[in-house]
Backbone atoms as SQL, in Angstrom:
CREATE TABLE atoms (id INTEGER PRIMARY KEY, chain TEXT, resi INTEGER, resn TEXT, atom TEXT, x REAL, y REAL, z REAL);
INSERT INTO atoms VALUES
  (1, 'A', 1, 'ARG', 'N', 9.506, 0.870, 9.615),
  (2, 'A', 1, 'ARG', 'CA', 8.469, -0.230, 9.567),
  (3, 'A', 1, 'ARG', 'C', 8.524, -1.094, 8.359),
  (4, 'A', 2, 'GLU', 'N', 8.610, -2.256, 8.583),
  (5, 'A', 2, 'GLU', 'CA', 8.563, -3.249, 7.367),
  (6, 'A', 2, 'GLU', 'C', 7.808, -4.496, 7.821),
  (7, 'A', 3, 'GLY', 'N', 7.395, -5.266, 6.753),
  (8, 'A', 3, 'GLY', 'CA', 6.757, -6.605, 6.989),
  (9, 'A', 3, 'GLY', 'C', 5.905, -7.077, 5.796),
  (10, 'A', 4, 'TRP', 'N', 5.522, -8.323, 5.952),
  (11, 'A', 4, 'TRP', 'CA', 4.605, -8.800, 4.850),
  (12, 'A', 4, 'TRP', 'C', 3.132, -8.334, 5.106),
  (13, 'A', 5, 'LEU', 'N', 2.608, -8.010, 3.919),
  (14, 'A', 5, 'LEU', 'CA', 1.197, -7.675, 3.880),
  (15, 'A', 5, 'LEU', 'C', 0.620, -8.344, 2.562),
  (16, 'A', 6, 'MET', 'N', -0.720, -8.564, 2.498),
  (17, 'A', 6, 'MET', 'CA', -1.337, -8.903, 1.361),
  (18, 'A', 6, 'MET', 'C', -1.982, -7.609, 0.759),
  (19, 'A', 7, 'LYS', 'N', -1.746, -7.510, -0.532),
  (20, 'A', 7, 'LYS', 'CA', -2.230, -6.257, -1.460),
  (21, 'A', 7, 'LYS', 'C', -3.102, -6.776, -2.473),
  (22, 'A', 8, 'LEU', 'N', -4.217, -5.878, -2.544),
  (23, 'A', 8, 'LEU', 'CA', -5.172, -6.187, -3.495),
  (24, 'A', 8, 'LEU', 'C', -4.802, -5.581, -4.884),
  (25, 'A', 9, 'GLY', 'N', -4.823, -6.225, -5.912),
  (26, 'A', 9, 'GLY', 'CA', -4.396, -5.780, -7.212),
  (27, 'A', 9, 'GLY', 'C', -5.380, -4.547, -7.705),
  (28, 'A', 10, 'GLY', 'N', -4.829, -3.650, -8.517),
  (29, 'A', 10, 'GLY', 'CA', -5.692, -2.527, -9.024),
  (30, 'A', 10, 'GLY', 'C', -6.575, -2.962, -10.176),
  (31, 'A', 11, 'ARG', 'N', -6.156, -3.461, -11.112),
  (32, 'A', 11, 'ARG', 'CA', -7.072, -3.820, -12.286),
  (33, 'A', 11, 'ARG', 'C', -7.520, -5.386, -12.044),
  (34, 'A', 12, 'VAL', 'N', -6.642, -6.104, -11.881),
  (35, 'A', 12, 'VAL', 'CA', -6.955, -7.503, -11.502),
  (36, 'A', 12, 'VAL', 'C', -6.986, -7.698, -10.031),
  (37, 'A', 13, 'LYS', 'N', -8.278, -7.904, -9.506),
  (38, 'A', 13, 'LYS', 'CA', -8.552, -7.976, -8.133),
  (39, 'A', 13, 'LYS', 'C', -8.089, -9.242, -7.435),
  (40, 'A', 14, 'THR', 'N', -6.793, -9.540, -7.367),
  (41, 'A', 14, 'THR', 'CA', -6.277, -10.735, -6.734),
  (42, 'A', 14, 'THR', 'C', -5.473, -10.194, -5.640),
  (43, 'A', 15, 'TRP', 'N', -5.376, -11.001, -4.650),
  (44, 'A', 15, 'TRP', 'CA', -4.510, -10.599, -3.420),
  (45, 'A', 15, 'TRP', 'C', -3.158, -11.224, -3.678),
  (46, 'A', 16, 'LYS', 'N', -2.197, -10.416, -3.495),
  (47, 'A', 16, 'LYS', 'CA', -0.682, -10.843, -3.646),
  (48, 'A', 16, 'LYS', 'C', 0.244, -10.475, -2.409),
  (49, 'A', 17, 'ARG', 'N', 0.956, -11.471, -1.899),
  (50, 'A', 17, 'ARG', 'CA', 1.707, -11.238, -0.769),
  (51, 'A', 17, 'ARG', 'C', 2.956, -10.279, -1.138),
  (52, 'A', 18, 'ARG', 'N', 3.128, -9.256, -0.453),
  (53, 'A', 18, 'ARG', 'CA', 4.248, -8.441, -0.762),
  (54, 'A', 18, 'ARG', 'C', 4.962, -7.842, 0.463),
  (55, 'A', 19, 'TRP', 'N', 6.207, -7.731, 0.378),
  (56, 'A', 19, 'TRP', 'CA', 7.045, -7.119, 1.497),
  (57, 'A', 19, 'TRP', 'C', 7.030, -5.659, 1.399),
  (58, 'A', 20, 'PHE', 'N', 6.516, -5.012, 2.386),
  (59, 'A', 20, 'PHE', 'CA', 6.338, -3.470, 2.431),
  (60, 'A', 20, 'PHE', 'C', 7.403, -2.929, 3.412),
  (61, 'A', 21, 'ILE', 'N', 7.917, -1.799, 2.976),
  (62, 'A', 21, 'ILE', 'CA', 8.846, -0.870, 3.704),
  (63, 'A', 21, 'ILE', 'C', 8.322, 0.407, 3.777),
  (64, 'A', 22, 'LEU', 'N', 8.190, 0.964, 4.949),
  (65, 'A', 22, 'LEU', 'CA', 7.660, 2.433, 5.044),
  (66, 'A', 22, 'LEU', 'C', 8.891, 3.155, 5.440),
  (67, 'A', 23, 'THR', 'N', 9.220, 4.149, 4.524),
  (68, 'A', 23, 'THR', 'CA', 10.457, 4.993, 4.867),
  (69, 'A', 23, 'THR', 'C', 10.187, 6.360, 4.260),
  (70, 'A', 24, 'ASP', 'N', 10.695, 7.372, 4.916),
  (71, 'A', 24, 'ASP', 'CA', 10.576, 8.799, 4.472),
  (72, 'A', 24, 'ASP', 'C', 8.981, 9.006, 4.421),
  (73, 'A', 25, 'ASN', 'N', 8.675, 9.352, 3.282),
  (74, 'A', 25, 'ASN', 'CA', 7.070, 9.732, 3.108),
  (75, 'A', 25, 'ASN', 'C', 6.447, 8.699, 2.020),
  (76, 'A', 26, 'CYS', 'N', 7.222, 7.478, 1.906),
  (77, 'A', 26, 'CYS', 'CA', 6.620, 6.542, 0.726),
  (78, 'A', 26, 'CYS', 'C', 6.551, 5.204, 1.375),
  (79, 'A', 27, 'LEU', 'N', 5.657, 4.508, 0.884),
  (80, 'A', 27, 'LEU', 'CA', 5.394, 3.048, 1.149),
  (81, 'A', 27, 'LEU', 'C', 5.940, 2.210, -0.198),
  (82, 'A', 28, 'TYR', 'N', 6.962, 1.461, 0.099),
  (83, 'A', 28, 'TYR', 'CA', 7.573, 0.679, -1.019),
  (84, 'A', 28, 'TYR', 'C', 7.128, -0.678, -0.947),
  (85, 'A', 29, 'TYR', 'N', 6.824, -1.362, -2.013),
  (86, 'A', 29, 'TYR', 'CA', 6.546, -2.954, -1.824),
  (87, 'A', 29, 'TYR', 'C', 7.377, -3.735, -2.898),
  (88, 'A', 30, 'PHE', 'N', 7.724, -4.899, -2.412),
  (89, 'A', 30, 'PHE', 'CA', 8.507, -5.672, -3.120),
  (90, 'A', 30, 'PHE', 'C', 7.952, -7.228, -3.152),
  (91, 'A', 31, 'GLU', 'N', 8.386, -7.910, -4.137),
  (92, 'A', 31, 'GLU', 'CA', 7.948, -9.397, -4.270),
  (93, 'A', 31, 'GLU', 'C', 8.696, -10.200, -3.230),
  (94, 'A', 32, 'TYR', 'N', 9.962, -9.975, -3.041),
  (95, 'A', 32, 'TYR', 'CA', 10.622, -10.769, -2.055),
  (96, 'A', 32, 'TYR', 'C', 11.534, -9.734, -1.080),
  (97, 'A', 33, 'THR', 'N', 11.737, -10.257, -0.047),
  (98, 'A', 33, 'THR', 'CA', 12.745, -9.413, 0.954),
  (99, 'A', 33, 'THR', 'C', 14.046, -9.219, 0.329),
  (100, 'A', 34, 'THR', 'N', 14.566, -9.977, -0.576),
  (101, 'A', 34, 'THR', 'CA', 15.774, -9.866, -1.024),
  (102, 'A', 34, 'THR', 'C', 16.002, -8.926, -2.286),
  (103, 'A', 35, 'ASP', 'N', 14.710, -8.506, -2.897),
  (104, 'A', 35, 'ASP', 'CA', 14.676, -7.751, -4.009),
  (105, 'A', 35, 'ASP', 'C', 15.428, -6.362, -3.857),
  (106, 'A', 36, 'LYS', 'N', 16.178, -5.820, -4.777),
  (107, 'A', 36, 'LYS', 'CA', 16.768, -4.701, -4.728),
  (108, 'A', 36, 'LYS', 'C', 15.974, -3.518, -5.195),
  (109, 'A', 37, 'GLU', 'N', 15.105, -3.813, -6.273),
  (110, 'A', 37, 'GLU', 'CA', 14.258, -2.720, -6.734),
  (111, 'A', 37, 'GLU', 'C', 12.744, -3.185, -6.328),
  (112, 'A', 38, 'PRO', 'N', 12.072, -2.009, -5.804),
  (113, 'A', 38, 'PRO', 'CA', 10.650, -2.346, -5.455),
  (114, 'A', 38, 'PRO', 'C', 9.750, -2.521, -6.633),
  (115, 'A', 39, 'ARG', 'N', 8.645, -3.359, -6.501),
  (116, 'A', 39, 'ARG', 'CA', 7.645, -3.555, -7.435),
  (117, 'A', 39, 'ARG', 'C', 6.817, -2.347, -7.515),
  (118, 'A', 40, 'GLY', 'N', 6.708, -1.520, -6.489),
  (119, 'A', 40, 'GLY', 'CA', 5.957, -0.358, -6.483),
  (120, 'A', 40, 'GLY', 'C', 6.259, 0.510, -5.515),
  (121, 'A', 41, 'ILE', 'N', 5.870, 1.915, -5.587),
  (122, 'A', 41, 'ILE', 'CA', 6.129, 2.857, -4.660),
  (123, 'A', 41, 'ILE', 'C', 4.768, 3.823, -4.565),
  (124, 'A', 42, 'ILE', 'N', 4.526, 3.976, -3.352),
  (125, 'A', 42, 'ILE', 'CA', 3.237, 4.733, -3.112),
  (126, 'A', 42, 'ILE', 'C', 3.621, 5.933, -2.164),
  (127, 'A', 43, 'PRO', 'N', 3.707, 7.115, -2.766),
  (128, 'A', 43, 'PRO', 'CA', 3.934, 8.407, -2.016),
  (129, 'A', 43, 'PRO', 'C', 2.653, 8.658, -1.043),
  (130, 'A', 44, 'LEU', 'N', 2.994, 8.948, 0.171),
  (131, 'A', 44, 'LEU', 'CA', 1.809, 9.107, 1.096),
  (132, 'A', 44, 'LEU', 'C', 1.404, 10.465, 1.207),
  (133, 'A', 45, 'GLU', 'N', 1.922, 11.384, 0.426),
  (134, 'A', 45, 'GLU', 'CA', 1.389, 12.695, 0.428),
  (135, 'A', 45, 'GLU', 'C', -0.165, 12.720, 0.089),
  (136, 'A', 46, 'ASN', 'N', -0.891, 13.498, 0.874),
  (137, 'A', 46, 'ASN', 'CA', -2.360, 13.612, 0.539),
  (138, 'A', 46, 'ASN', 'C', -3.171, 12.379, 0.587),
  (139, 'A', 47, 'LEU', 'N', -2.553, 11.332, 1.166),
  (140, 'A', 47, 'LEU', 'CA', -3.252, 10.146, 1.345),
  (141, 'A', 47, 'LEU', 'C', -3.742, 9.873, 2.803),
  (142, 'A', 48, 'SER', 'N', -4.925, 9.331, 2.889),
  (143, 'A', 48, 'SER', 'CA', -5.464, 8.972, 4.381),
  (144, 'A', 48, 'SER', 'C', -5.505, 7.484, 4.445),
  (145, 'A', 49, 'ILE', 'N', -5.427, 7.060, 5.608),
  (146, 'A', 49, 'ILE', 'CA', -5.603, 5.500, 5.870),
  (147, 'A', 49, 'ILE', 'C', -6.560, 5.211, 6.893),
  (148, 'A', 50, 'GLN', 'N', -7.329, 4.129, 6.652),
  (149, 'A', 50, 'GLN', 'CA', -8.481, 3.783, 7.443),
  (150, 'A', 50, 'GLN', 'C', -8.626, 2.310, 7.335),
  (151, 'A', 51, 'LYS', 'N', -9.043, 1.748, 8.616),
  (152, 'A', 51, 'LYS', 'CA', -9.508, 0.405, 8.676),
  (153, 'A', 51, 'LYS', 'C', -10.636, 0.109, 7.651),
  (154, 'A', 52, 'VAL', 'N', -10.751, -1.040, 6.976),
  (155, 'A', 52, 'VAL', 'CA', -11.929, -1.362, 6.254),
  (156, 'A', 52, 'VAL', 'C', -12.221, -2.723, 6.450),
  (157, 'A', 53, 'GLU', 'N', -13.579, -3.073, 6.345),
  (158, 'A', 53, 'GLU', 'CA', -14.075, -4.434, 6.331),
  (159, 'A', 53, 'GLU', 'C', -13.892, -5.037, 4.856),
  (160, 'A', 54, 'ASP', 'N', -13.389, -6.343, 4.992),
  (161, 'A', 54, 'ASP', 'CA', -13.273, -7.045, 3.620),
  (162, 'A', 54, 'ASP', 'C', -13.783, -8.435, 3.894),
  (163, 'A', 55, 'SER', 'N', -14.643, -8.871, 2.982),
  (164, 'A', 55, 'SER', 'CA', -15.245, -10.221, 3.293),
  (165, 'A', 55, 'SER', 'C', -14.299, -11.384, 2.852),
  (166, 'A', 56, 'LYS', 'N', -13.299, -11.123, 2.176),
  (167, 'A', 56, 'LYS', 'CA', -12.279, -12.085, 1.793),
  (168, 'A', 56, 'LYS', 'C', -11.036, -12.138, 2.707),
  (169, 'A', 57, 'LYS', 'N', -10.673, -11.026, 3.380),
  (170, 'A', 57, 'LYS', 'CA', -9.500, -10.906, 4.132),
  (171, 'A', 57, 'LYS', 'C', -9.670, -10.171, 5.540),
  (172, 'A', 58, 'PRO', 'N', -9.038, -10.736, 6.571),
  (173, 'A', 58, 'PRO', 'CA', -9.105, -9.969, 7.830),
  (174, 'A', 58, 'PRO', 'C', -8.097, -8.813, 7.832),
  (175, 'A', 59, 'ASN', 'N', -8.238, -8.008, 8.988),
  (176, 'A', 59, 'ASN', 'CA', -7.240, -6.871, 9.244),
  (177, 'A', 59, 'ASN', 'C', -7.012, -5.942, 8.128),
  (178, 'A', 60, 'CYS', 'N', -7.909, -5.648, 7.385),
  (179, 'A', 60, 'CYS', 'CA', -7.739, -4.741, 6.140),
  (180, 'A', 60, 'CYS', 'C', -7.535, -3.200, 6.688),
  (181, 'A', 61, 'PHE', 'N', -6.825, -2.549, 5.669),
  (182, 'A', 61, 'PHE', 'CA', -6.711, -1.099, 5.799),
  (183, 'A', 61, 'PHE', 'C', -6.681, -0.566, 4.246),
  (184, 'A', 62, 'GLU', 'N', -6.938, 0.711, 4.210),
  (185, 'A', 62, 'GLU', 'CA', -6.988, 1.221, 2.746),
  (186, 'A', 62, 'GLU', 'C', -6.373, 2.608, 2.720),
  (187, 'A', 63, 'LEU', 'N', -5.686, 2.847, 1.847),
  (188, 'A', 63, 'LEU', 'CA', -4.819, 4.214, 1.524),
  (189, 'A', 63, 'LEU', 'C', -5.744, 4.759, 0.455),
  (190, 'A', 64, 'SER', 'N', -6.256, 6.038, 0.505),
  (191, 'A', 64, 'SER', 'CA', -6.880, 6.688, -0.594),
  (192, 'A', 64, 'SER', 'C', -6.573, 8.076, -0.606),
  (193, 'A', 65, 'ASN', 'N', -7.072, 8.779, -1.645),
  (194, 'A', 65, 'ASN', 'CA', -6.800, 10.169, -1.832),
  (195, 'A', 65, 'ASN', 'C', -7.793, 10.998, -0.919),
  (196, 'A', 66, 'ASN', 'N', -7.195, 11.629, 0.049),
  (197, 'A', 66, 'ASN', 'CA', -8.207, 12.185, 0.966),
  (198, 'A', 66, 'ASN', 'C', -8.887, 13.558, 0.554),
  (199, 'A', 67, 'SER', 'N', -8.304, 14.102, -0.539),
  (200, 'A', 67, 'SER', 'CA', -8.899, 15.335, -1.017),
  (201, 'A', 67, 'SER', 'C', -9.951, 15.062, -2.035),
  (202, 'A', 68, 'CYS', 'N', -9.729, 14.128, -2.927),
  (203, 'A', 68, 'CYS', 'CA', -10.713, 13.776, -4.143),
  (204, 'A', 68, 'CYS', 'C', -11.001, 12.365, -4.036),
  (205, 'A', 69, 'LYS', 'N', -12.179, 11.864, -3.674),
  (206, 'A', 69, 'LYS', 'CA', -12.479, 10.610, -3.714),
  (207, 'A', 69, 'LYS', 'C', -12.572, 10.217, -5.173),
  (208, 'A', 70, 'GLY', 'N', -12.201, 9.038, -5.519),
  (209, 'A', 70, 'GLY', 'CA', -12.527, 8.594, -6.808),
  (210, 'A', 70, 'GLY', 'C', -11.299, 8.974, -7.779),
  (211, 'A', 71, 'GLN', 'N', -10.396, 9.775, -7.239),
  (212, 'A', 71, 'GLN', 'CA', -9.126, 10.132, -8.013),
  (213, 'A', 71, 'GLN', 'C', -8.039, 9.204, -7.899),
  (214, 'A', 72, 'MET', 'N', -7.311, 8.879, -8.958),
  (215, 'A', 72, 'MET', 'CA', -6.263, 7.888, -8.883),
  (216, 'A', 72, 'MET', 'C', -5.184, 8.340, -7.846),
  (217, 'A', 73, 'VAL', 'N', -4.657, 7.351, -7.233),
  (218, 'A', 73, 'VAL', 'CA', -3.598, 7.679, -6.346),
  (219, 'A', 73, 'VAL', 'C', -2.380, 7.734, -7.152),
  (220, 'A', 74, 'LYS', 'N', -1.483, 8.754, -6.942),
  (221, 'A', 74, 'LYS', 'CA', -0.243, 8.897, -7.698),
  (222, 'A', 74, 'LYS', 'C', 0.710, 7.914, -7.044),
  (223, 'A', 75, 'ALA', 'N', 0.970, 6.913, -7.947),
  (224, 'A', 75, 'ALA', 'CA', 1.908, 5.926, -7.448),
  (225, 'A', 75, 'ALA', 'C', 2.578, 5.286, -8.781),
  (226, 'A', 76, 'CYS', 'N', 3.503, 4.564, -8.517),
  (227, 'A', 76, 'CYS', 'CA', 4.172, 3.911, -9.720),
  (228, 'A', 76, 'CYS', 'C', 4.522, 2.402, -9.450),
  (229, 'A', 77, 'LYS', 'N', 4.490, 1.675, -10.413),
  (230, 'A', 77, 'LYS', 'CA', 4.977, 0.227, -10.134),
  (231, 'A', 77, 'LYS', 'C', 5.734, -0.292, -11.409),
  (232, 'A', 78, 'THR', 'N', 6.439, -1.349, -11.307),
  (233, 'A', 78, 'THR', 'CA', 7.103, -2.134, -12.396),
  (234, 'A', 78, 'THR', 'C', 6.332, -3.078, -12.918),
  (235, 'A', 79, 'ASP', 'N', 6.061, -3.043, -14.200),
  (236, 'A', 79, 'ASP', 'CA', 5.293, -4.021, -14.905),
  (237, 'A', 79, 'ASP', 'C', 6.228, -5.214, -15.193),
  (238, 'A', 80, 'ASN', 'N', 5.448, -6.328, -15.754),
  (239, 'A', 80, 'ASN', 'CA', 6.128, -7.523, -16.017),
  (240, 'A', 80, 'ASN', 'C', 7.358, -7.417, -17.007),
  (241, 'A', 81, 'ASP', 'N', 7.409, -6.312, -17.730),
  (242, 'A', 81, 'ASP', 'CA', 8.554, -6.209, -18.675),
  (243, 'A', 81, 'ASP', 'C', 9.695, -5.379, -17.908),
  (244, 'A', 82, 'GLY', 'N', 9.479, -4.992, -16.687),
  (245, 'A', 82, 'GLY', 'CA', 10.451, -4.171, -16.095),
  (246, 'A', 82, 'GLY', 'C', 10.393, -2.672, -16.249),
  (247, 'A', 83, 'LYS', 'N', 9.305, -2.212, -16.908),
  (248, 'A', 83, 'LYS', 'CA', 9.056, -0.862, -17.173),
  (249, 'A', 83, 'LYS', 'C', 8.380, -0.250, -15.917),
  (250, 'A', 84, 'VAL', 'N', 8.691, 0.902, -15.704),
  (251, 'A', 84, 'VAL', 'CA', 7.990, 1.713, -14.454),
  (252, 'A', 84, 'VAL', 'C', 6.835, 2.417, -15.177),
  (253, 'A', 85, 'VAL', 'N', 5.702, 2.081, -14.702),
  (254, 'A', 85, 'VAL', 'CA', 4.359, 2.535, -15.020),
  (255, 'A', 85, 'VAL', 'C', 3.713, 3.159, -13.902),
  (256, 'A', 86, 'GLN', 'N', 2.543, 3.958, -14.312),
  (257, 'A', 86, 'GLN', 'CA', 1.807, 4.626, -13.260),
  (258, 'A', 86, 'GLN', 'C', 0.873, 3.599, -12.717),
  (259, 'A', 87, 'GLY', 'N', 0.695, 3.560, -11.403),
  (260, 'A', 87, 'GLY', 'CA', -0.224, 2.686, -10.631),
  (261, 'A', 87, 'GLY', 'C', -1.707, 2.918, -11.185),
  (262, 'A', 88, 'LYS', 'N', -2.520, 1.793, -11.073),
  (263, 'A', 88, 'LYS', 'CA', -3.923, 1.916, -11.485),
  (264, 'A', 88, 'LYS', 'C', -4.885, 1.810, -10.336),
  (265, 'A', 89, 'HIS', 'N', -4.576, 2.556, -9.186),
  (266, 'A', 89, 'HIS', 'CA', -5.396, 2.359, -7.983),
  (267, 'A', 89, 'HIS', 'C', -6.076, 3.662, -7.618),
  (268, 'A', 90, 'GLN', 'N', -7.471, 3.561, -7.329),
  (269, 'A', 90, 'GLN', 'CA', -8.013, 4.806, -6.668),
  (270, 'A', 90, 'GLN', 'C', -8.060, 4.710, -5.247),
  (271, 'A', 91, 'SER', 'N', -7.508, 3.369, -4.779),
  (272, 'A', 91, 'SER', 'CA', -7.372, 3.116, -3.344),
  (273, 'A', 91, 'SER', 'C', -6.284, 1.868, -3.405),
  (274, 'A', 92, 'TYR', 'N', -5.481, 1.853, -2.301),
  (275, 'A', 92, 'TYR', 'CA', -4.731, 0.572, -2.139),
  (276, 'A', 92, 'TYR', 'C', -5.300, -0.026, -0.865),
  (277, 'A', 93, 'ARG', 'N', -5.626, -1.304, -1.059),
  (278, 'A', 93, 'ARG', 'CA', -6.241, -2.074, 0.213),
  (279, 'A', 93, 'ARG', 'C', -5.179, -3.236, 0.501),
  (280, 'A', 94, 'MET', 'N', -4.831, -3.290, 1.793),
  (281, 'A', 94, 'MET', 'CA', -3.937, -4.134, 2.296),
  (282, 'A', 94, 'MET', 'C', -4.538, -4.989, 3.456),
  (283, 'A', 95, 'SER', 'N', -4.007, -6.219, 3.591),
  (284, 'A', 95, 'SER', 'CA', -4.345, -7.032, 4.885),
  (285, 'A', 95, 'SER', 'C', -3.263, -7.454, 5.579),
  (286, 'A', 96, 'ALA', 'N', -3.338, -7.124, 6.779),
  (287, 'A', 96, 'ALA', 'CA', -2.281, -7.469, 7.828),
  (288, 'A', 96, 'ALA', 'C', -2.529, -8.895, 8.334),
  (289, 'A', 97, 'PRO', 'N', -1.326, -9.548, 8.818),
  (290, 'A', 97, 'PRO', 'CA', -1.604, -10.901, 9.304),
  (291, 'A', 97, 'PRO', 'C', -2.322, -10.914, 10.718),
  (292, 'A', 98, 'THR', 'N', -2.295, -9.978, 11.443),
  (293, 'A', 98, 'THR', 'CA', -3.006, -9.795, 12.801),
  (294, 'A', 98, 'THR', 'C', -3.613, -8.466, 13.008),
  (295, 'A', 99, 'PRO', 'N', -4.621, -8.450, 13.866),
  (296, 'A', 99, 'PRO', 'CA', -5.072, -7.074, 14.195),
  (297, 'A', 99, 'PRO', 'C', -4.065, -6.065, 14.817),
  (298, 'A', 100, 'GLU', 'N', -3.087, -6.666, 15.538),
  (299, 'A', 100, 'GLU', 'CA', -1.941, -5.838, 16.101),
  (300, 'A', 100, 'GLU', 'C', -1.169, -5.252, 14.976),
  (301, 'A', 101, 'GLU', 'N', -0.792, -6.057, 13.960),
  (302, 'A', 101, 'GLU', 'CA', -0.044, -5.569, 12.880),
  (303, 'A', 101, 'GLU', 'C', -0.832, -4.619, 12.059),
  (304, 'A', 102, 'GLN', 'N', -2.133, -4.815, 12.012),
  (305, 'A', 102, 'GLN', 'CA', -3.020, -3.823, 11.253),
  (306, 'A', 102, 'GLN', 'C', -2.800, -2.379, 11.973),
  (307, 'A', 103, 'ASP', 'N', -2.954, -2.486, 13.386),
  (308, 'A', 103, 'ASP', 'CA', -2.994, -1.174, 14.221),
  (309, 'A', 103, 'ASP', 'C', -1.520, -0.595, 13.955),
  (310, 'A', 104, 'LEU', 'N', -0.311, -1.239, 14.010),
  (311, 'A', 104, 'LEU', 'CA', 0.837, -0.826, 13.951),
  (312, 'A', 104, 'LEU', 'C', 1.054, -0.127, 12.522),
  (313, 'A', 105, 'TRP', 'N', 0.530, -0.734, 11.506),
  (314, 'A', 105, 'TRP', 'CA', 0.777, -0.125, 10.185),
  (315, 'A', 105, 'TRP', 'C', 0.004, 0.963, 10.142),
  (316, 'A', 106, 'ILE', 'N', -1.164, 1.054, 10.501),
  (317, 'A', 106, 'ILE', 'CA', -2.018, 2.269, 10.424),
  (318, 'A', 106, 'ILE', 'C', -1.351, 3.510, 11.137),
  (319, 'A', 107, 'THR', 'N', -0.929, 3.239, 12.454),
  (320, 'A', 107, 'THR', 'CA', -0.291, 4.174, 13.156),
  (321, 'A', 107, 'THR', 'C', 0.928, 4.731, 12.558),
  (322, 'A', 108, 'ALA', 'N', 1.844, 3.861, 12.034),
  (323, 'A', 108, 'ALA', 'CA', 3.006, 4.224, 11.456),
  (324, 'A', 108, 'ALA', 'C', 2.753, 5.026, 9.999),
  (325, 'A', 109, 'VAL', 'N', 1.819, 4.641, 9.281),
  (326, 'A', 109, 'VAL', 'CA', 1.468, 5.474, 8.029),
  (327, 'A', 109, 'VAL', 'C', 1.016, 6.803, 8.419),
  (328, 'A', 110, 'ARG', 'N', 0.130, 6.848, 9.294),
  (329, 'A', 110, 'ARG', 'CA', -0.507, 8.136, 9.771),
  (330, 'A', 110, 'ARG', 'C', 0.570, 9.146, 10.150),
  (331, 'A', 111, 'ALA', 'N', 1.508, 8.550, 11.061),
  (332, 'A', 111, 'ALA', 'CA', 2.744, 9.389, 11.465),
  (333, 'A', 111, 'ALA', 'C', 3.631, 9.969, 10.308),
  (334, 'A', 112, 'ARG', 'N', 3.586, 9.120, 9.369),
  (335, 'A', 112, 'ARG', 'CA', 4.521, 9.578, 8.134),
  (336, 'A', 112, 'ARG', 'C', 3.715, 10.657, 7.368),
  (337, 'A', 113, 'SER', 'N', 2.432, 10.257, 7.071),
  (338, 'A', 113, 'SER', 'CA', 1.680, 11.132, 6.053),
  (339, 'A', 113, 'SER', 'C', 1.584, 12.431, 6.713),
  (340, 'A', 114, 'GLU', 'N', 1.454, 12.578, 8.170),
  (341, 'A', 114, 'GLU', 'CA', 1.165, 13.894, 8.777),
  (342, 'A', 114, 'GLU', 'C', 2.473, 14.712, 8.968),
  (343, 'A', 115, 'GLU', 'N', 3.561, 14.142, 8.771),
  (344, 'A', 115, 'GLU', 'CA', 4.893, 14.791, 8.791),
  (345, 'A', 115, 'GLU', 'C', 5.026, 15.894, 7.702),
  (346, 'A', 116, 'HIS', 'N', 4.266, 15.603, 6.660),
  (347, 'A', 116, 'HIS', 'CA', 4.531, 16.537, 5.403),
  (348, 'A', 116, 'HIS', 'C', 3.345, 17.354, 5.150);
């Protein structure tokens, strides 16, 4: 499963368009479809996904730690200097372009996270 989603930033709460690829037990995101290296990697282990309402964006869903609310999600990203650093998210909020896409992403992520 792959496609464009809007992702809400961790520290700076701005929406950025990212190309997401769901493979194995991870969700990778890239700035462009042609990028070789991902901007971030979100391992889906111990994460739950659910639809959420957002006043700024439609068709949102959120990935969060299902065992400990408020705990940082174990993930990594590449900072502006190209260094790999730990992500700063207690949850990841994404916005799909359509309600159909929202449902497809949620179903696909659930299938992946339940395999492990």
